[in-house]
A tleap script that builds the chain and sets N, CA, C and O, in Angstrom:
source leaprc.protein.ff14SB
mol = sequence {
  NMET THR THR GLU GLU ALA ALA ARG SER LYS
  GLY ARG GLU ARG GLU GLU GLY GLN GLN SER
  GLU HIE PRO GLU GLN PRO TYR ASP VAL PHE
  GLY ARG LEU CYS PRO SER ARG GLU LEU PHE
  ALA GLU LEU ALA ASP LYS TRP SER LEU LEU
  ILE LEU MET SER LEU ALA ALA CYS GLY PRO
  GLN ARG PHE SER GLU LEU GLN ARG GLY VAL
  GLY GLY VAL SER ARG LYS MET LEU THR GLN
  SER LEU ARG ASN LEU GLU ARG SER GLY LEU
  VAL LEU ARG THR VAL TYR PRO GLU THR PRO
  PRO ARG VAL VAL TYR ASP LEU LEU PRO LEU
  GLY ARG GLU LEU ALA GLY LEU VAL THR PRO
  LEU GLY ARG TRP THR GLU GLY ARG ALA GLY
  GLN MET MET ALA ALA ARG ALA GLU PHE ASP
  ALA ALA HIE ALA GLU CGLY
}
set mol.1.N position { 0.843 -1.163 0.000 }
set mol.1.CA position { 0.000 0.000 0.000 }
set mol.1.C position { 0.893 1.232 0.000 }
set mol.1.O position { 1.828 1.324 0.795 }
set mol.2.N position { 0.609 2.177 -0.887 }
set mol.2.CA position { 1.396 3.402 -0.948 }
set mol.2.C position { 0.980 4.338 0.175 }
set mol.2.O position { -0.047 4.130 0.820 }
set mol.3.N position { 1.780 5.365 0.404 }
set mol.3.CA position { 1.467 6.349 1.434 }
set mol.3.C position { 0.151 7.037 1.125 }
set mol.3.O position { -0.672 7.252 2.015 }
set mol.4.N position { -0.043 7.381 -0.141 }
set mol.4.CA position { -1.283 8.055 -0.532 }
set mol.4.C position { -2.494 7.143 -0.305 }
set mol.4.O position { -3.542 7.598 0.153 }
set mol.5.N position { -2.343 5.856 -0.626 }
set mol.5.CA position { -3.442 4.915 -0.397 }
set mol.5.C position { -3.742 4.788 1.094 }
set mol.5.O position { -4.904 4.729 1.497 }
set mol.6.N position { -2.693 4.746 1.909 }
set mol.6.CA position { -2.888 4.660 3.361 }
set mol.6.C position { -3.609 5.899 3.875 }
set mol.6.O position { -4.495 5.800 4.724 }
set mol.7.N position { -3.227 7.075 3.354 }
set mol.7.CA position { -3.882 8.313 3.773 }
set mol.7.C position { -5.351 8.310 3.359 }
set mol.7.O position { -6.212 8.728 4.133 }
set mol.8.N position { -5.643 7.841 2.148 }
set mol.8.CA position { -7.039 7.757 1.701 }
set mol.8.C position { -7.812 6.792 2.575 }
set mol.8.O position { -8.969 7.043 2.912 }
set mol.9.N position { -7.176 5.681 2.948 }
set mol.9.CA position { -7.816 4.698 3.810 }
set mol.9.C position { -8.155 5.322 5.162 }
set mol.9.O position { -9.242 5.104 5.698 }
set mol.10.N position { -7.216 6.104 5.712 }
set mol.10.CA position { -7.486 6.790 6.970 }
set mol.10.C position { -8.640 7.768 6.799 }
set mol.10.O position { -9.475 7.908 7.693 }
set mol.11.N position { -8.691 8.447 5.650 }
set mol.11.CA position { -9.792 9.367 5.374 }
set mol.11.C position { -11.120 8.635 5.353 }
set mol.11.O position { -12.114 9.131 5.883 }
set mol.12.N position { -11.144 7.448 4.737 }
set mol.12.CA position { -12.377 6.649 4.712 }
set mol.12.C position { -12.754 6.218 6.126 }
set mol.12.O position { -13.934 6.212 6.479 }
set mol.13.N position { -11.748 5.852 6.947 }
set mol.13.CA position { -12.036 5.469 8.329 }
set mol.13.C position { -12.690 6.626 9.070 }
set mol.13.O position { -13.632 6.423 9.836 }
set mol.14.N position { -12.186 7.856 8.842 }
set mol.14.CA position { -12.788 9.022 9.494 }
set mol.14.C position { -14.225 9.189 9.036 }
set mol.14.O position { -15.116 9.457 9.843 }
set mol.15.N position { -14.449 9.027 7.728 }
set mol.15.CA position { -15.799 9.181 7.199 }
set mol.15.C position { -16.735 8.127 7.760 }
set mol.15.O position { -17.934 8.369 7.893 }
set mol.16.N position { -16.200 6.960 8.090 }
set mol.16.CA position { -17.018 5.871 8.610 }
set mol.16.C position { -17.225 5.975 10.113 }
set mol.16.O position { -17.768 5.056 10.726 }
set mol.17.N position { -16.800 7.078 10.712 }
set mol.17.CA position { -17.125 7.301 12.112 }
set mol.17.C position { -15.986 7.132 13.090 }
set mol.17.O position { -16.173 7.421 14.272 }
set mol.18.N position { -14.813 6.680 12.668 }
set mol.18.CA position { -13.710 6.557 13.606 }
set mol.18.C position { -13.162 7.946 13.910 }
set mol.18.O position { -13.141 8.820 13.043 }
set mol.19.N position { -12.723 8.139 15.135 }
set mol.19.CA position { -12.251 9.437 15.573 }
set mol.19.C position { -10.834 9.727 15.064 }
set mol.19.O position { -9.971 8.849 15.053 }
set mol.20.N position { -10.618 10.960 14.650 }
set mol.20.CA position { -9.266 11.426 14.373 }
set mol.20.C position { -8.977 12.520 15.392 }
set mol.20.O position { -9.859 12.909 16.157 }
set mol.21.N position { -7.756 13.011 15.401 }
set mol.21.CA position { -7.401 14.027 16.393 }
set mol.21.C position { -8.240 15.289 16.223 }
set mol.21.O position { -8.652 15.898 17.210 }
set mol.22.N position { -8.497 15.686 14.969 }
set mol.22.CA position { -9.291 16.875 14.675 }
set mol.22.C position { -10.298 16.535 13.577 }
set mol.22.O position { -10.091 16.901 12.420 }
set mol.23.N position { -11.391 15.836 13.922 }
set mol.23.CA position { -12.326 15.352 12.909 }
set mol.23.C position { -13.019 16.462 12.134 }
set mol.23.O position { -13.517 16.219 11.035 }
set mol.24.N position { -13.063 17.688 12.684 }
set mol.24.CA position { -13.744 18.767 11.981 }
set mol.24.C position { -12.905 19.320 10.828 }
set mol.24.O position { -13.411 20.113 10.034 }
set mol.25.N position { -11.638 18.921 10.720 }
set mol.25.CA position { -10.756 19.445 9.694 }
set mol.25.C position { -10.300 18.333 8.758 }
set mol.25.O position { -9.508 17.477 9.150 }
set mol.26.N position { -10.792 18.342 7.531 }
set mol.26.CA position { -10.457 17.268 6.593 }
set mol.26.C position { -9.136 17.488 5.854 }
set mol.26.O position { -9.040 17.167 4.669 }
set mol.27.N position { -8.123 18.025 6.522 }
set mol.27.CA position { -6.841 18.254 5.864 }
set mol.27.C position { -6.061 16.954 5.762 }
set mol.27.O position { -6.213 16.052 6.585 }
set mol.28.N position { -5.219 16.877 4.728 }
set mol.28.CA position { -4.453 15.657 4.465 }
set mol.28.C position { -3.082 16.053 3.923 }
set mol.28.O position { -2.978 16.469 2.770 }
set mol.29.N position { -2.022 15.930 4.736 }
set mol.29.CA position { -0.683 16.349 4.300 }
set mol.29.C position { -0.173 15.559 3.103 }
set mol.29.O position { 0.767 15.989 2.435 }
set mol.30.N position { -0.782 14.408 2.824 }
set mol.30.CA position { -0.368 13.638 1.655 }
set mol.30.C position { -1.034 14.144 0.381 }
set mol.30.O position { -0.609 13.797 -0.721 }
set mol.31.N position { -2.059 14.947 0.522 }
set mol.31.CA position { -2.764 15.499 -0.635 }
set mol.31.C position { -1.922 16.555 -1.323 }
set mol.31.O position { -1.468 17.510 -0.693 }
set mol.32.N position { -1.719 16.383 -2.594 }
set mol.32.CA position { -0.841 17.250 -3.380 }
set mol.32.C position { -1.210 18.727 -3.274 }
set mol.32.O position { -0.322 19.579 -3.242 }
set mol.33.N position { -2.484 19.041 -3.222 }
set mol.33.CA position { -2.921 20.432 -3.205 }
set mol.33.C position { -3.452 20.891 -1.846 }
set mol.33.O position { -3.965 22.003 -1.722 }
set mol.34.N position { -3.331 20.054 -0.851 }
set mol.34.CA position { -3.859 20.386 0.472 }
set mol.34.C position { -2.996 21.468 1.132 }
set mol.34.O position { -1.771 21.348 1.154 }
set mol.35.N position { -3.618 22.516 1.665 }
set mol.35.CA position { -2.830 23.583 2.304 }
set mol.35.C position { -2.031 23.102 3.515 }
set mol.35.O position { -1.047 23.734 3.898 }
set mol.36.N position { -2.447 21.992 4.115 }
set mol.36.CA position { -1.680 21.493 5.265 }
set mol.36.C position { -0.297 21.023 4.847 }
set mol.36.O position { 0.621 21.001 5.668 }
set mol.37.N position { -0.131 20.646 3.581 }
set mol.37.CA position { 1.191 20.204 3.115 }
set mol.37.C position { 2.185 21.359 3.138 }
set mol.37.O position { 3.331 21.183 3.551 }
set mol.38.N position { 1.756 22.529 2.700 }
set mol.38.CA position { 2.640 23.699 2.712 }
set mol.38.C position { 3.025 24.059 4.146 }
set mol.38.O position { 4.184 24.366 4.424 }
set mol.39.N position { 2.051 24.019 5.052 }
set mol.39.CA position { 2.338 24.292 6.458 }
set mol.39.C position { 3.327 23.276 7.016 }
set mol.39.O position { 4.266 23.635 7.727 }
set mol.40.N position { 3.108 22.013 6.689 }
set mol.40.CA position { 4.001 20.949 7.156 }
set mol.40.C position { 5.423 21.190 6.661 }
set mol.40.O position { 6.380 21.058 7.423 }
set mol.41.N position { 5.558 21.540 5.393 }
set mol.41.CA position { 6.888 21.787 4.821 }
set mol.41.C position { 7.574 22.963 5.516 }
set mol.41.O position { 8.774 22.906 5.785 }
set mol.42.N position { 6.828 24.021 5.808 }
set mol.42.CA position { 7.410 25.165 6.510 }
set mol.42.C position { 7.856 24.771 7.913 }
set mol.42.O position { 8.926 25.178 8.365 }
set mol.43.N position { 7.037 23.979 8.600 }
set mol.43.CA position { 7.380 23.572 9.959 }
set mol.43.C position { 8.548 22.591 9.988 }
set mol.43.O position { 9.327 22.570 10.940 }
set mol.44.N position { 8.664 21.783 8.942 }
set mol.44.CA position { 9.723 20.781 8.893 }
set mol.44.C position { 11.089 21.392 8.572 }
set mol.44.O position { 12.099 20.690 8.597 }
set mol.45.N position { 11.128 22.668 8.277 }
set mol.45.CA position { 12.384 23.366 8.037 }
set mol.45.C position { 13.240 23.286 9.303 }
set mol.45.O position { 12.739 23.498 10.407 }
set mol.46.N position { 14.528 22.982 9.143 }
set mol.46.CA position { 15.374 22.766 10.325 }
set mol.46.C position { 15.436 23.983 11.239 }
set mol.46.O position { 15.468 23.832 12.461 }
set mol.47.N position { 15.453 25.182 10.672 }
set mol.47.CA position { 15.564 26.357 11.525 }
set mol.47.C position { 14.303 26.541 12.354 }
set mol.47.O position { 14.388 26.887 13.532 }
set mol.48.N position { 13.148 26.320 11.769 }
set mol.48.CA position { 11.892 26.474 12.509 }
set mol.48.C position { 11.841 25.526 13.696 }
set mol.48.O position { 11.481 25.929 14.802 }
set mol.49.N position { 12.197 24.281 13.472 }
set mol.49.CA position { 12.166 23.303 14.565 }
set mol.49.C position { 13.168 23.657 15.655 }
set mol.49.O position { 12.862 23.546 16.842 }
set mol.50.N position { 14.357 24.079 15.260 }
set mol.50.CA position { 15.375 24.446 16.249 }
set mol.50.C position { 14.960 25.688 17.039 }
set mol.50.O position { 15.219 25.770 18.239 }
set mol.51.N position { 14.323 26.646 16.382 }
set mol.51.CA position { 13.835 27.847 17.072 }
set mol.51.C position { 12.774 27.456 18.101 }
set mol.51.O position { 12.815 27.912 19.243 }
set mol.52.N position { 11.835 26.620 17.697 }
set mol.52.CA position { 10.792 26.168 18.621 }
set mol.52.C position { 11.410 25.451 19.819 }
set mol.52.O position { 11.014 25.685 20.961 }
set mol.53.N position { 12.376 24.584 19.557 }
set mol.53.CA position { 13.020 23.845 20.639 }
set mol.53.C position { 13.781 24.786 21.569 }
set mol.53.O position { 13.761 24.599 22.785 }
set mol.54.N position { 14.448 25.792 21.016 }
set mol.54.CA position { 15.197 26.747 21.828 }
set mol.54.C position { 14.257 27.563 22.710 }
set mol.54.O position { 14.529 27.765 23.894 }
set mol.55.N position { 13.151 28.031 22.134 }
set mol.55.CA position { 12.195 28.806 22.921 }
set mol.55.C position { 11.558 27.951 24.018 }
set mol.55.O position { 11.287 28.439 25.115 }
set mol.56.N position { 11.323 26.678 23.718 }
set mol.56.CA position { 10.747 25.778 24.722 }
set mol.56.C position { 11.741 25.530 25.856 }
set mol.56.O position { 11.350 25.476 27.022 }
set mol.57.N position { 13.013 25.380 25.521 }
set mol.57.CA position { 14.027 25.067 26.527 }
set mol.57.C position { 14.444 26.282 27.345 }
set mol.57.O position { 14.671 26.174 28.550 }
set mol.58.N position { 14.545 27.434 26.698 }
set mol.58.CA position { 15.109 28.610 27.363 }
set mol.58.C position { 14.088 29.690 27.703 }
set mol.58.O position { 14.411 30.645 28.409 }
set mol.59.N position { 12.879 29.552 27.217 }
set mol.59.CA position { 11.864 30.574 27.462 }
set mol.59.C position { 12.023 31.743 26.511 }
set mol.59.O position { 12.756 31.654 25.526 }
set mol.60.N position { 11.331 32.853 26.806 }
set mol.60.CA position { 11.371 34.029 25.926 }
set mol.60.C position { 12.805 34.493 25.683 }
set mol.60.O position { 13.633 34.522 26.594 }
set mol.61.N position { 13.076 34.859 24.416 }
set mol.61.CA position { 14.434 35.281 24.062 }
set mol.61.C position { 14.398 36.447 23.093 }
set mol.61.O position { 13.457 36.619 22.317 }
set mol.62.N position { 15.448 37.235 23.165 }
set mol.62.CA position { 15.650 38.296 22.178 }
set mol.62.C position { 16.252 37.670 20.923 }
set mol.62.O position { 16.727 36.535 20.949 }
set mol.63.N position { 16.226 38.416 19.838 }
set mol.63.CA position { 16.728 37.934 18.556 }
set mol.63.C position { 18.168 37.452 18.681 }
set mol.63.O position { 18.503 36.362 18.218 }
set mol.64.N position { 19.015 38.257 19.301 }
set mol.64.CA position { 20.438 37.897 19.416 }
set mol.64.C position { 20.633 36.644 20.262 }
set mol.64.O position { 21.530 35.847 19.987 }
set mol.65.N position { 19.814 36.464 21.277 }
set mol.65.CA position { 19.903 35.259 22.100 }
set mol.65.C position { 19.526 34.022 21.279 }
set mol.65.O position { 20.184 32.985 21.358 }
set mol.66.N position { 18.465 34.153 20.498 }
set mol.66.CA position { 18.054 33.044 19.632 }
set mol.66.C position { 19.144 32.716 18.620 }
set mol.66.O position { 19.434 31.546 18.370 }
set mol.67.N position { 19.745 33.747 18.038 }
set mol.67.CA position { 20.785 33.511 17.033 }
set mol.67.C position { 21.990 32.802 17.640 }
set mol.67.O position { 22.579 31.927 17.005 }
set mol.68.N position { 22.360 33.169 18.864 }
set mol.68.CA position { 23.464 32.472 19.540 }
set mol.68.C position { 23.067 31.046 19.896 }
set mol.68.O position { 23.865 30.120 19.752 }
set mol.69.N position { 21.834 30.870 20.362 }
set mol.69.CA position { 21.370 29.560 20.797 }
set mol.69.C position { 21.197 28.562 19.670 }
set mol.69.O position { 21.415 27.364 19.849 }
set mol.70.N position { 20.803 29.059 18.511 }
set mol.70.CA position { 20.596 28.201 17.338 }
set mol.70.C position { 21.818 28.404 16.443 }
set mol.70.O position { 21.762 29.143 15.460 }
set mol.71.N position { 22.901 27.755 16.785 }
set mol.71.CA position { 24.174 27.942 16.098 }
set mol.71.C position { 24.086 27.761 14.589 }
set mol.71.O position { 23.506 26.795 14.094 }
set mol.72.N position { 24.675 28.713 13.870 }
set mol.72.CA position { 24.774 28.590 12.422 }
set mol.72.C position { 23.664 29.251 11.637 }
set mol.72.O position { 23.752 29.334 10.412 }
set mol.73.N position { 22.612 29.728 12.302 }
set mol.73.CA position { 21.515 30.365 11.565 }
set mol.73.C position { 21.916 31.808 11.247 }
set mol.73.O position { 22.408 32.531 12.113 }
set mol.74.N position { 21.702 32.209 10.011 }
set mol.74.CA position { 22.013 33.583 9.606 }
set mol.74.C position { 20.900 34.517 10.081 }
set mol.74.O position { 19.797 34.074 10.400 }
set mol.75.N position { 21.202 35.796 10.124 }
set mol.75.CA position { 20.181 36.787 10.509 }
set mol.75.C position { 18.982 36.693 9.573 }
set mol.75.O position { 17.831 36.755 10.006 }
set mol.76.N position { 19.270 36.543 8.291 }
set mol.76.CA position { 18.199 36.487 7.292 }
set mol.76.C position { 17.288 35.277 7.522 }
set mol.76.O position { 16.064 35.406 7.505 }
set mol.77.N position { 17.888 34.104 7.736 }
set mol.77.CA position { 17.084 32.892 7.930 }
set mol.77.C position { 16.334 32.933 9.260 }
set mol.77.O position { 15.200 32.463 9.347 }
set mol.78.N position { 16.959 33.489 10.287 }
set mol.78.CA position { 16.284 33.601 11.573 }
set mol.78.C position { 15.087 34.540 11.455 }
set mol.78.O position { 14.003 34.237 11.953 }
set mol.79.N position { 15.282 35.662 10.806 }
set mol.79.CA position { 14.190 36.617 10.593 }
set mol.79.C position { 13.051 35.976 9.815 }
set mol.79.O position { 11.887 36.087 10.199 }
set mol.80.N position { 13.392 35.305 8.722 }
set mol.80.CA position { 12.395 34.659 7.875 }
set mol.80.C position { 11.644 33.565 8.640 }
set mol.80.O position { 10.419 33.478 8.557 }
set mol.81.N position { 12.368 32.744 9.374 }
set mol.81.CA position { 11.745 31.655 10.127 }
set mol.81.C position { 10.848 32.194 11.241 }
set mol.81.O position { 9.734 31.705 11.432 }
set mol.82.N position { 11.326 33.192 11.972 }
set mol.82.CA position { 10.511 33.781 13.031 }
set mol.82.C position { 9.236 34.402 12.461 }
set mol.82.O position { 8.163 34.287 13.055 }
set mol.83.N position { 9.358 35.051 11.322 }
set mol.83.CA position { 8.183 35.661 10.689 }
set mol.83.C position { 7.159 34.593 10.313 }
set mol.83.O position { 5.963 34.771 10.541 }
set mol.84.N position { 7.628 33.479 9.735 }
set mol.84.CA position { 6.714 32.384 9.374 }
set mol.84.C position { 6.067 31.770 10.606 }
set mol.84.O position { 4.873 31.470 10.590 }
set mol.85.N position { 6.835 31.579 11.671 }
set mol.85.CA position { 6.295 31.008 12.902 }
set mol.85.C position { 5.282 31.950 13.550 }
set mol.85.O position { 4.270 31.508 14.092 }
set mol.86.N position { 5.562 33.239 13.488 }
set mol.86.CA position { 4.632 34.236 14.019 }
set mol.86.C position { 3.352 34.251 13.177 }
set mol.86.O position { 2.246 34.275 13.717 }
set mol.87.N position { 3.510 34.237 11.872 }
set mol.87.CA position { 2.369 34.251 10.944 }
set mol.87.C position { 1.466 33.033 11.153 }
set mol.87.O position { 0.249 33.125 10.991 }
set mol.88.N position { 2.059 31.901 11.511 }
set mol.88.CA position { 1.308 30.658 11.708 }
set mol.88.C position { 0.728 30.520 13.112 }
set mol.88.O position { 0.108 29.505 13.426 }
set mol.89.N position { 0.923 31.527 13.957 }
set mol.89.CA position { 0.338 31.492 15.292 }
set mol.89.C position { 1.100 30.642 16.286 }
set mol.89.O position { 0.530 30.172 17.271 }
set mol.90.N position { 2.393 30.438 16.035 }
set mol.90.CA position { 3.210 29.607 16.917 }
set mol.90.C position { 4.107 30.420 17.839 }
set mol.90.O position { 4.419 29.995 18.951 }
set mol.91.N position { 4.518 31.593 17.368 }
set mol.91.CA position { 5.453 32.440 18.111 }
set mol.91.C position { 4.858 33.837 18.259 }
set mol.91.O position { 4.236 34.365 17.337 }
set mol.92.N position { 5.058 34.414 19.421 }
set mol.92.CA position { 4.617 35.781 19.698 }
set mol.92.C position { 5.835 36.691 19.697 }
set mol.92.O position { 6.836 36.408 20.356 }
set mol.93.N position { 5.742 37.777 18.960 }
set mol.93.CA position { 6.795 38.802 18.917 }
set mol.93.C position { 6.278 40.001 19.686 }
set mol.93.O position { 5.265 40.597 19.321 }
set mol.94.N position { 6.985 40.352 20.759 }
set mol.94.CA position { 6.575 41.487 21.575 }
set mol.94.C position { 7.641 42.572 21.494 }
set mol.94.O position { 8.818 42.323 21.755 }
set mol.95.N position { 7.213 43.778 21.127 }
set mol.95.CA position { 8.114 44.928 21.048 }
set mol.95.C position { 7.839 45.813 22.257 }
set mol.95.O position { 6.715 46.277 22.451 }
set mol.96.N position { 8.868 46.047 23.069 }
set mol.96.CA position { 8.737 46.899 24.241 }
set mol.96.C position { 9.164 48.313 23.888 }
set mol.96.O position { 10.225 48.509 23.296 }
set mol.97.N position { 8.348 49.306 24.245 }
set mol.97.CA position { 8.637 50.702 23.881 }
set mol.97.C position { 9.746 51.301 24.747 }
set mol.97.O position { 9.496 52.109 25.642 }
set mol.98.N position { 10.950 50.888 24.459 }
set mol.98.CA position { 12.122 51.395 25.167 }
set mol.98.C position { 13.061 51.984 24.131 }
set mol.98.O position { 12.831 51.861 22.928 }
set mol.99.N position { 14.116 52.621 24.603 }
set mol.99.CA position { 15.122 53.131 23.682 }
set mol.99.C position { 16.440 52.469 24.015 }
set mol.99.O position { 16.970 52.715 25.099 }
set mol.100.N position { 17.006 51.635 23.138 }
set mol.100.CA position { 16.403 51.177 21.879 }
set mol.100.C position { 15.278 50.174 22.150 }
set mol.100.O position { 15.223 49.577 23.225 }
set mol.101.N position { 14.384 49.991 21.177 }
set mol.101.CA position { 13.277 49.050 21.379 }
set mol.101.C position { 13.796 47.640 21.662 }
set mol.101.O position { 14.759 47.179 21.049 }
set mol.102.N position { 13.137 46.972 22.601 }
set mol.102.CA position { 13.495 45.601 22.942 }
set mol.102.C position { 12.428 44.693 22.333 }
set mol.102.O position { 11.233 44.907 22.538 }
set mol.103.N position { 12.867 43.674 21.580 }
set mol.103.CA position { 11.951 42.725 20.945 }
set mol.103.C position { 12.222 41.352 21.543 }
set mol.103.O position { 13.364 40.896 21.592 }
set mol.104.N position { 11.153 40.698 21.999 }
set mol.104.CA position { 11.271 39.385 22.632 }
set mol.104.C position { 10.337 38.416 21.925 }
set mol.104.O position { 9.203 38.754 21.585 }
set mol.105.N position { 10.834 37.209 21.712 }
set mol.105.CA position { 10.054 36.149 21.074 }
set mol.105.C position { 9.719 35.091 22.111 }
set mol.105.O position { 10.550 34.736 22.948 }
set mol.106.N position { 8.485 34.590 22.044 }
set mol.106.CA position { 8.042 33.558 22.972 }
set mol.106.C position { 7.072 32.633 22.242 }
set mol.106.O position { 6.549 32.975 21.182 }
set mol.107.N position { 6.844 31.473 22.817 }
set mol.107.CA position { 5.920 30.517 22.220 }
set mol.107.C position { 4.482 30.841 22.606 }
set mol.107.O position { 4.192 31.181 23.753 }
set mol.108.N position { 3.600 30.731 21.642 }
set mol.108.CA position { 2.164 30.763 21.892 }
set mol.108.C position { 1.724 29.328 22.192 }
set mol.108.O position { 2.514 28.405 21.995 }
set mol.109.N position { 0.502 29.111 22.656 }
set mol.109.CA position { 0.083 27.740 22.988 }
set mol.109.C position { 0.293 26.716 21.867 }
set mol.109.O position { 0.736 25.600 22.138 }
set mol.110.N position { -0.015 27.071 20.618 }
set mol.110.CA position { 0.223 26.126 19.510 }
set mol.110.C position { 1.705 25.815 19.360 }
set mol.110.O position { 2.081 24.670 19.111 }
set mol.111.N position { 2.543 26.833 19.512 }
set mol.111.CA position { 3.982 26.634 19.415 }
set mol.111.C position { 4.512 25.762 20.536 }
set mol.111.O position { 5.395 24.930 20.327 }
set mol.112.N position { 3.965 25.959 21.729 }
set mol.112.CA position { 4.368 25.142 22.878 }
set mol.112.C position { 3.982 23.678 22.639 }
set mol.112.O position { 4.742 22.761 22.953 }
set mol.113.N position { 2.782 23.482 22.076 }
set mol.113.CA position { 2.330 22.117 21.776 }
set mol.113.C position { 3.250 21.451 20.758 }
set mol.113.O position { 3.651 20.300 20.933 }
set mol.114.N position { 3.583 22.182 19.691 }
set mol.114.CA position { 4.458 21.617 18.663 }
set mol.114.C position { 5.862 21.376 19.212 }
set mol.114.O position { 6.470 20.345 18.923 }
set mol.115.N position { 6.377 22.305 19.992 }
set mol.115.CA position { 7.705 22.121 20.590 }
set mol.115.C position { 7.734 20.874 21.463 }
set mol.115.O position { 8.742 20.167 21.506 }
set mol.116.N position { 6.640 20.602 22.153 }
set mol.116.CA position { 6.555 19.402 22.972 }
set mol.116.C position { 6.623 18.126 22.144 }
set mol.116.O position { 7.050 17.081 22.634 }
set mol.117.N position { 6.200 18.217 20.894 }
set mol.117.CA position { 6.260 17.055 20.002 }
set mol.117.C position { 7.633 16.886 19.363 }
set mol.117.O position { 8.101 15.758 19.201 }
set mol.118.N position { 8.288 17.990 18.997 }
set mol.118.CA position { 9.558 17.882 18.267 }
set mol.118.C position { 10.774 17.779 19.187 }
set mol.118.O position { 11.811 17.261 18.772 }
set mol.119.N position { 10.670 18.258 20.420 }
set mol.119.CA position { 11.808 18.176 21.331 }
set mol.119.C position { 12.244 16.730 21.556 }
set mol.119.O position { 13.445 16.461 21.539 }
set mol.120.N position { 11.323 15.788 21.765 }
set mol.120.CA position { 11.769 14.393 21.886 }
set mol.120.C position { 12.462 13.879 20.617 }
set mol.120.O position { 13.372 13.054 20.704 }
set mol.121.N position { 12.047 14.353 19.464 }
set mol.121.CA position { 12.729 13.967 18.220 }
set mol.121.C position { 14.168 14.483 18.222 }
set mol.121.O position { 15.086 13.771 17.816 }
set mol.122.N position { 14.360 15.712 18.675 }
set mol.122.CA position { 15.713 16.258 18.779 }
set mol.122.C position { 16.570 15.462 19.746 }
set mol.122.O position { 17.728 15.164 19.453 }
set mol.123.N position { 16.010 15.116 20.895 }
set mol.123.CA position { 16.751 14.328 21.890 }
set mol.123.C position { 17.060 12.932 21.358 }
set mol.123.O position { 18.153 12.409 21.577 }
set mol.124.N position { 16.097 12.327 20.659 }
set mol.124.CA position { 16.317 10.997 20.067 }
set mol.124.C position { 17.465 11.083 19.055 }
set mol.124.O position { 18.336 10.214 19.021 }
set mol.125.N position { 17.458 12.131 18.238 }
set mol.125.CA position { 18.510 12.307 17.230 }
set mol.125.C position { 19.873 12.444 17.895 }
set mol.125.O position { 20.849 11.847 17.441 }
set mol.126.N position { 19.943 13.224 18.963 }
set mol.126.CA position { 21.207 13.361 19.688 }
set mol.126.C position { 21.675 12.009 20.217 }
set mol.126.O position { 22.860 11.686 20.132 }
set mol.127.N position { 20.760 11.225 20.757 }
set mol.127.CA position { 21.111 9.931 21.332 }
set mol.127.C position { 21.493 8.878 20.313 }
set mol.127.O position { 22.236 7.949 20.630 }
set mol.128.N position { 21.001 9.006 19.104 }
set mol.128.CA position { 21.255 8.007 18.059 }
set mol.128.C position { 22.197 8.502 16.958 }
set mol.128.O position { 22.422 7.794 15.977 }
set mol.129.N position { 22.741 9.690 17.111 }
set mol.129.CA position { 23.605 10.274 16.083 }
set mol.129.C position { 24.800 9.380 15.760 }
set mol.129.O position { 25.149 9.209 14.591 }
set mol.130.N position { 25.423 8.813 16.780 }
set mol.130.CA position { 26.580 7.940 16.558 }
set mol.130.C position { 26.221 6.745 15.694 }
set mol.130.O position { 26.954 6.405 14.766 }
set mol.131.N position { 25.094 6.101 15.993 }
set mol.131.CA position { 24.661 4.946 15.207 }
set mol.131.C position { 24.349 5.343 13.765 }
set mol.131.O position { 24.704 4.630 12.826 }
set mol.132.N position { 23.688 6.476 13.600 }
set mol.132.CA position { 23.330 6.904 12.243 }
set mol.132.C position { 24.569 7.312 11.447 }
set mol.132.O position { 24.653 7.034 10.251 }
set mol.133.N position { 25.523 7.966 12.095 }
set mol.133.CA position { 26.755 8.357 11.400 }
set mol.133.C position { 27.535 7.114 10.983 }
set mol.133.O position { 28.107 7.076 9.894 }
set mol.134.N position { 27.562 6.097 11.844 }
set mol.134.CA position { 28.241 4.839 11.507 }
set mol.134.C position { 27.536 4.157 10.335 }
set mol.134.O position { 28.193 3.631 9.437 }
set mol.135.N position { 26.196 4.164 10.341 }
set mol.135.CA position { 25.438 3.559 9.240 }
set mol.135.C position { 25.713 4.298 7.939 }
set mol.135.O position { 25.836 3.671 6.886 }
set mol.136.N position { 25.810 5.617 7.998 }
set mol.136.CA position { 26.110 6.403 6.794 }
set mol.136.C position { 27.501 6.077 6.257 }
set mol.136.O position { 27.689 5.908 5.053 }
set mol.137.N position { 28.463 5.992 7.157 }
set mol.137.CA position { 29.827 5.675 6.735 }
set mol.137.C position { 29.867 4.295 6.085 }
set mol.137.O position { 30.535 4.103 5.069 }
set mol.138.N position { 29.156 3.343 6.667 }
set mol.138.CA position { 29.100 1.991 6.117 }
set mol.138.C position { 28.420 1.998 4.742 }
set mol.138.O position { 28.893 1.353 3.807 }
set mol.139.N position { 27.332 2.714 4.631 }
set mol.139.CA position { 26.614 2.816 3.360 }
set mol.139.C position { 27.502 3.456 2.301 }
set mol.139.O position { 27.611 2.945 1.186 }
set mol.140.N position { 28.143 4.582 2.651 }
set mol.140.CA position { 28.997 5.297 1.707 }
set mol.140.C position { 30.161 4.431 1.238 }
set mol.140.O position { 30.521 4.445 0.061 }
set mol.141.N position { 30.750 3.670 2.177 }
set mol.141.CA position { 31.864 2.793 1.804 }
set mol.141.C position { 31.382 1.676 0.863 }
set mol.141.O position { 32.086 1.311 -0.079 }
set mol.142.N position { 30.197 1.143 1.115 }
set mol.142.CA position { 29.652 0.062 0.286 }
set mol.142.C position { 29.243 0.561 -1.097 }
set mol.142.O position { 29.205 -0.216 -2.051 }
set mol.143.N position { 28.941 1.839 -1.208 }
set mol.143.CA position { 28.452 2.385 -2.474 }
set mol.143.C position { 29.457 3.332 -3.145 }
set mol.143.O position { 29.110 4.056 -4.078 }
set mol.144.N position { 30.693 3.316 -2.664 }
set mol.144.CA position { 31.709 4.170 -3.247 }
set mol.144.C position { 32.092 3.657 -4.631 }
set mol.144.O position { 32.233 2.456 -4.865 }
set mol.145.N position { 32.254 4.617 -5.533 }
set mol.145.CA position { 32.684 4.243 -6.886 }
set mol.145.C position { 34.189 3.975 -6.871 }
set mol.145.O position { 34.953 4.621 -6.153 }
set mol.146.N position { 34.568 3.044 -7.654 }
set mol.146.CA position { 36.015 2.839 -7.752 }
set mol.146.C position { 36.370 1.473 -7.716 }
set mol.146.O position { 37.553 1.140 -7.789 }
savepdb mol mol.pdb
quit
């Protein structure tokens, strides 16, 4: 059974009365034109997930704190990712009327919920990185040309 067939099967199960997490919303990330796919792709971006995890672990942060905490992210990518997360209702941007203005980013309830889901994935990845790197090295050696 293909992924699309499995997704259609789940859709039929919902139609037949089985409960889904959000039965009032017929979105399907496997659907080529479904808007949930675009949202999923934006959320699956590495910077977005790392930003969510950083905000969950450290609490509200200023832009510079986030940039230091999420090593390797450029100002441009951090700005773009924060804007997308804010637009999607996951992150709150608060500007304090001070001189100079202070801007702080924090998680909204949806962002906190998502961070709670992805943080274990990050921890699992950290714990299994050695095994995966060894598997990659083994694969690369077995498939090396020459």
